[in-house]
DSSP file (Angstrom, degrees, kcal/mol; ACC not computed):
  #  RESIDUE AA STRUCTURE BP1 BP2  ACC     N-H-->O    O-->H-N    N-H-->O    O-->H-N    TCO  KAPPA ALPHA  PHI   PSI    X-CA   Y-CA   Z-CA
    1    1 A M              0   0    0      0, 0.0     3,-0.1     0, 0.0    37,-0.0   0.000 360.0 360.0 360.0 129.5   90.5  101.4  103.4
    2    2 A K        +     0   0    0      1,-0.3    36,-3.1    35,-0.1     2,-0.3   0.795 360.0  23.8 -98.3 -38.0   93.5   99.8  105.2
    3    3 A Y  E     -a   38   0A   0     34,-0.2     2,-0.5     2,-0.0    -1,-0.3  -0.963  52.3-155.1-134.7 147.0   96.5  101.0  103.2
    4    4 A V  E     -a   39   0A   0     34,-2.6    36,-2.7    -2,-0.3     2,-0.5  -0.989  23.1-162.7-115.7 118.7   97.4  103.8  100.9
    5    5 A S  E     +a   40   0A   0     -2,-0.5     2,-0.3    34,-0.2    36,-0.2  -0.861  17.4 160.6-104.6 134.3  100.2  102.8   98.6
    6    6 A F  E     -a   41   0A   0     34,-2.4    36,-2.4    -2,-0.5     2,-0.2  -0.981  28.6-125.3-148.2 157.9  102.3  105.3   96.7
    7    7 A T  E >   -a   42   0A   0     -2,-0.3     3,-1.9    34,-0.2     4,-0.3  -0.525  31.0-106.2-102.3 168.3  105.6  105.4   95.0
    8    8 A T  G >  S+     0   0    0     34,-1.4     3,-1.3     1,-0.3    35,-0.1   0.694 114.4  75.3 -65.5 -16.7  108.7  107.5   95.4
    9    9 A N  G 3  S+     0   0    0      1,-0.3    -1,-0.3     3,-0.0    34,-0.1   0.663  80.3  72.2 -67.6 -14.5  107.6  109.1   92.0
   10   10 A T  G <  S+     0   0    0     -3,-1.9    12,-0.4     2,-0.0    -1,-0.3   0.770  89.4  76.7 -68.6 -26.0  104.9  110.9   94.0
   11   11 A F    <   -     0   0    0     -3,-1.3     2,-0.3    -4,-0.3    10,-0.2  -0.461  67.4-153.3 -84.4 155.4  107.6  113.1   95.5
   12   12 A V  E     -B   20   0B   0      8,-2.8     8,-3.1    -2,-0.1     2,-0.5  -0.915  23.8-115.5-119.6 155.0  109.4  116.0   93.9
   13   13 A I  E     -B   19   0B   0     -2,-0.3     8,-0.0     6,-0.2     2,-0.0  -0.799  30.2-144.5 -93.9 126.4  112.9  117.1   94.9
   14   14 A N    >   -     0   0    0      4,-3.0     3,-1.9    -2,-0.5    -1,-0.0  -0.160  34.9 -87.9 -81.0-179.0  113.1  120.6   96.4
   15   15 A N  T 3  S+     0   0    0      1,-0.3    -1,-0.1     2,-0.1    -2,-0.0   0.741 127.9  54.7 -62.6 -24.5  115.9  123.2   95.9
   16   16 A K  T 3  S-     0   0    0      2,-0.1    -1,-0.3     0, 0.0    -3,-0.0   0.446 121.2-106.1 -89.2  -0.5  117.8  121.7   98.9
   17   17 A G  S <  S+     0   0    0     -3,-1.9    -2,-0.1     1,-0.3    -4,-0.0   0.596  77.2 130.3  90.0  11.6  117.7  118.2   97.3
   18   18 A F        -     0   0    0     39,-0.0    -4,-3.0     1,-0.0     2,-0.3  -0.761  61.4-113.1-100.9 145.6  115.1  116.7   99.7
   19   19 A P  E     +B   13   0B   0      0, 0.0     2,-0.3     0, 0.0    -6,-0.2  -0.593  42.7 172.6 -75.6 133.2  112.0  114.8   98.6
   20   20 A V  E     -B   12   0B   0     -8,-3.1    -8,-2.8    -2,-0.3     2,-0.3  -0.926  26.1-128.2-136.4 160.9  108.8  116.6   99.3
   21   21 A L        -     0   0    0     -2,-0.3   -10,-0.1   -10,-0.2     2,-0.1  -0.800  30.7-107.5-105.7 151.1  105.1  116.1   98.5
   22   22 A N     >  -     0   0    0    -12,-0.4     4,-2.4    -2,-0.3     3,-0.2  -0.397  38.7-105.5 -71.8 161.8  102.8  118.7   97.1
   23   23 A S  H  > S+     0   0    0      1,-0.2     4,-2.3     2,-0.2     5,-0.2   0.815 116.7  54.3 -62.7 -33.9  100.3  120.1   99.5
   24   24 A Q  H  > S+     0   0    0      2,-0.2     4,-2.0     1,-0.2    -1,-0.2   0.924 111.9  43.1 -67.5 -43.8   97.3  118.2   98.1
   25   25 A I  H  > S+     0   0    0     -3,-0.2     4,-2.6     2,-0.2     5,-0.2   0.912 113.5  52.3 -68.3 -41.6   98.9  114.8   98.4
   26   26 A E  H  X S+     0   0    0     -4,-2.4     4,-2.3     1,-0.2    -2,-0.2   0.914 110.0  48.9 -60.2 -42.8  100.3  115.6  101.9
   27   27 A A  H  X S+     0   0    0     -4,-2.3     4,-2.2    -5,-0.2    -1,-0.2   0.894 110.6  51.4 -63.6 -40.3   96.8  116.7  103.0
   28   28 A Y  H  X S+     0   0    0     -4,-2.0     4,-2.3     2,-0.2    -2,-0.2   0.920 110.7  47.7 -62.5 -44.3   95.4  113.4  101.6
   29   29 A L  H  X S+     0   0    0     -4,-2.6     4,-2.5     2,-0.2    -2,-0.2   0.889 110.0  52.4 -66.4 -38.7   98.0  111.3  103.5
   30   30 A R  H  X S+     0   0    0     -4,-2.3     4,-2.4    -5,-0.2    -1,-0.2   0.919 110.8  48.1 -60.7 -42.6   97.3  113.2  106.7
   31   31 A K  H  X S+     0   0    0     -4,-2.2     4,-1.4     2,-0.2    -2,-0.2   0.902 110.8  51.2 -64.4 -41.6   93.6  112.5  106.4
   32   32 A A  H  <>S+     0   0    0     -4,-2.3     5,-2.3     2,-0.2    -2,-0.2   0.916 111.4  47.1 -62.4 -43.5   94.3  108.8  105.6
   33   33 A I  H ><5S+     0   0    0     -4,-2.5     3,-2.1     1,-0.2    -2,-0.2   0.910 107.9  55.7 -64.6 -42.0   96.5  108.5  108.7
   34   34 A K  H 3<5S+     0   0    0     -4,-2.4    -1,-0.2     1,-0.3    -2,-0.2   0.824 105.8  53.0 -59.5 -30.7   93.9  110.3  110.8
   35   35 A N  T 3<5S-     0   0    0     -4,-1.4    -1,-0.3    -3,-0.2    -2,-0.2   0.075 126.0-103.0 -93.1  22.8   91.4  107.6  109.7
   36   36 A H  T < 5S+     0   0    0     -3,-2.1     2,-0.4     1,-0.2    -3,-0.2   0.808  71.1 150.2  63.6  34.5   93.8  104.8  110.8
   37   37 A C      < -     0   0    0     -5,-2.3   -34,-0.2    -8,-0.1    -1,-0.2  -0.792  40.8-131.2 -96.3 139.9   95.0  104.0  107.3
   38   38 A N  E     -a    3   0A   0    -36,-3.1   -34,-2.6    -2,-0.4     2,-0.4  -0.601  15.0-131.2 -89.2 151.9   98.6  102.7  106.9
   39   39 A L  E     -a    4   0A   0     -2,-0.2     2,-0.5   -36,-0.2   -34,-0.2  -0.854  15.1-166.4-104.5 139.0  101.0  104.1  104.4
   40   40 A A  E     -a    5   0A   0    -36,-2.7   -34,-2.4    -2,-0.4     2,-0.5  -0.935   4.0-165.0-126.3 107.2  103.0  101.9  102.0
   41   41 A L  E     -a    6   0A   0     -2,-0.5     2,-0.4   -36,-0.2   -34,-0.2  -0.807  15.1-169.3 -92.3 125.4  105.8  103.6  100.2
   42   42 A T  E     +a    7   0A   0    -36,-2.4   -34,-1.4    -2,-0.5     2,-0.3  -0.899  21.8 134.4-121.5 146.9  107.1  101.5   97.2
   43   43 A E        -     0   0    0     -2,-0.4     2,-0.1   -36,-0.2    -2,-0.0  -0.929  59.1 -75.4-168.8 166.6  110.1  101.7   94.9
   44   44 A K        -     0   0    0     -2,-0.3     3,-0.1     1,-0.1     0, 0.0  -0.403  68.1 -80.7 -69.7 153.8  112.6   99.3   93.6
   45   45 A Q        -     0   0    0      1,-0.1    -1,-0.1    -2,-0.1     2,-0.1  -0.294  47.1-120.3 -57.4 124.7  115.2   98.1   96.0
   46   46 A P        -     0   0    0      0, 0.0    -1,-0.1     0, 0.0     3,-0.0  -0.437  28.8-173.1 -66.2 142.5  118.0  100.7   96.3
   47   47 A T        +     0   0    0     -2,-0.1     2,-0.2    -3,-0.1    -2,-0.0   0.760  56.9  45.6-111.5 -33.1  121.4   99.2   95.4
   48   48 A D  S  > S-     0   0    0      1,-0.1     4,-2.4     0, 0.0     5,-0.2  -0.649  88.0-102.2-111.9 171.9  124.1  101.7   96.1
   49   49 A T  H  > S+     0   0    0      1,-0.2     4,-2.3    -2,-0.2     5,-0.2   0.888 119.8  50.2 -59.5 -43.8  124.9  103.9   99.1
   50   50 A N  H  > S+     0   0    0      1,-0.2     4,-2.2     2,-0.2    -1,-0.2   0.892 111.4  49.0 -63.9 -39.1  123.5  107.1   97.5
   51   51 A S  H  > S+     0   0    0      2,-0.2     4,-2.4     1,-0.2    -1,-0.2   0.896 110.7  50.5 -66.5 -39.9  120.3  105.4   96.5
   52   52 A K  H  X S+     0   0    0     -4,-2.4     4,-2.0     2,-0.2    -2,-0.2   0.906 110.0  50.3 -65.3 -40.9  119.9  104.0  100.0
   53   53 A L  H  X S+     0   0    0     -4,-2.3     4,-1.5     1,-0.2    -2,-0.2   0.929 111.5  47.9 -62.2 -45.4  120.4  107.4  101.5
   54   54 A A  H  X S+     0   0    0     -4,-2.2     4,-1.3     1,-0.2    -2,-0.2   0.898 108.3  56.1 -61.6 -40.4  117.8  108.9   99.2
   55   55 A H  H  X S+     0   0    0     -4,-2.4     4,-1.3     1,-0.2     3,-0.4   0.906 107.7  47.8 -58.6 -43.8  115.4  106.1  100.1
   56   56 A F  H  X S+     0   0    0     -4,-2.0     4,-2.5     1,-0.2    -1,-0.2   0.770 102.3  63.8 -72.0 -24.9  115.6  106.9  103.8
   57   57 A K  H  X S+     0   0    0     -4,-1.5     4,-2.2     2,-0.2    -1,-0.2   0.869 100.0  53.9 -64.3 -35.2  115.0  110.6  103.1
   58   58 A Y  H  X S+     0   0    0     -4,-1.3     4,-2.0    -3,-0.4    -2,-0.2   0.938 110.7  45.1 -62.8 -46.5  111.6  109.7  101.8
   59   59 A Y  H  X S+     0   0    0     -4,-1.3     4,-2.6     1,-0.2     5,-0.2   0.898 110.7  54.7 -64.0 -40.0  110.8  107.9  105.0
   60   60 A G  H  X S+     0   0    0     -4,-2.5     4,-2.6     1,-0.2     5,-0.3   0.904 106.6  51.2 -60.5 -41.2  112.2  110.8  107.0
   61   61 A F  H  X>S+     0   0    0     -4,-2.2     4,-3.0     2,-0.2     5,-0.7   0.934 110.5  48.6 -60.8 -46.1  109.9  113.2  105.2
   62   62 A I  I  X>S+     0   0    0     -4,-2.0     5,-2.2     1,-0.2     4,-1.3   0.927 113.7  45.9 -62.2 -45.2  106.9  111.1  106.0
   63   63 A V  I  <5S+     0   0    0     -4,-2.6    -1,-0.2     3,-0.2    -2,-0.2   0.915 121.1  37.8 -64.7 -43.0  107.7  110.7  109.6
   64   64 A N  I  <5S+     0   0    0     -4,-2.6    -2,-0.2    -5,-0.2    -1,-0.2   0.851 130.2  23.6 -79.5 -35.2  108.5  114.4  110.1
   65   65 A K  I  <5S+     0   0    0     -4,-3.0    -3,-0.2    -5,-0.3    -2,-0.2   0.813 127.4  32.0-104.1 -34.9  105.9  116.1  107.9
   66   66 A V  I  <<       0   0    0     -4,-1.3    -3,-0.2    -5,-0.7    -4,-0.1   0.889 360.0 360.0 -97.2 -44.5  102.9  113.8  107.5
   67   67 A I      <       0   0    0     -5,-2.2    -1,-0.1   -34,-0.0    -4,-0.1   0.486 360.0 360.0 -80.6 360.0  102.6  111.7  110.7
């Protein structure tokens, strides 16, 4: 397997307004990365400033929590 593709719908928004993954999905992604698999996060192109900020929060979560 080269890539694991998932959408922003995989995330849930926590009480602080940040996107997070449930523990099972997070564990799966960690295992995939450990096995040299790339992650592909997909969603439709953000159009306004708030959407773009939210989009980068997803990437921030992945970098900080999963990788």
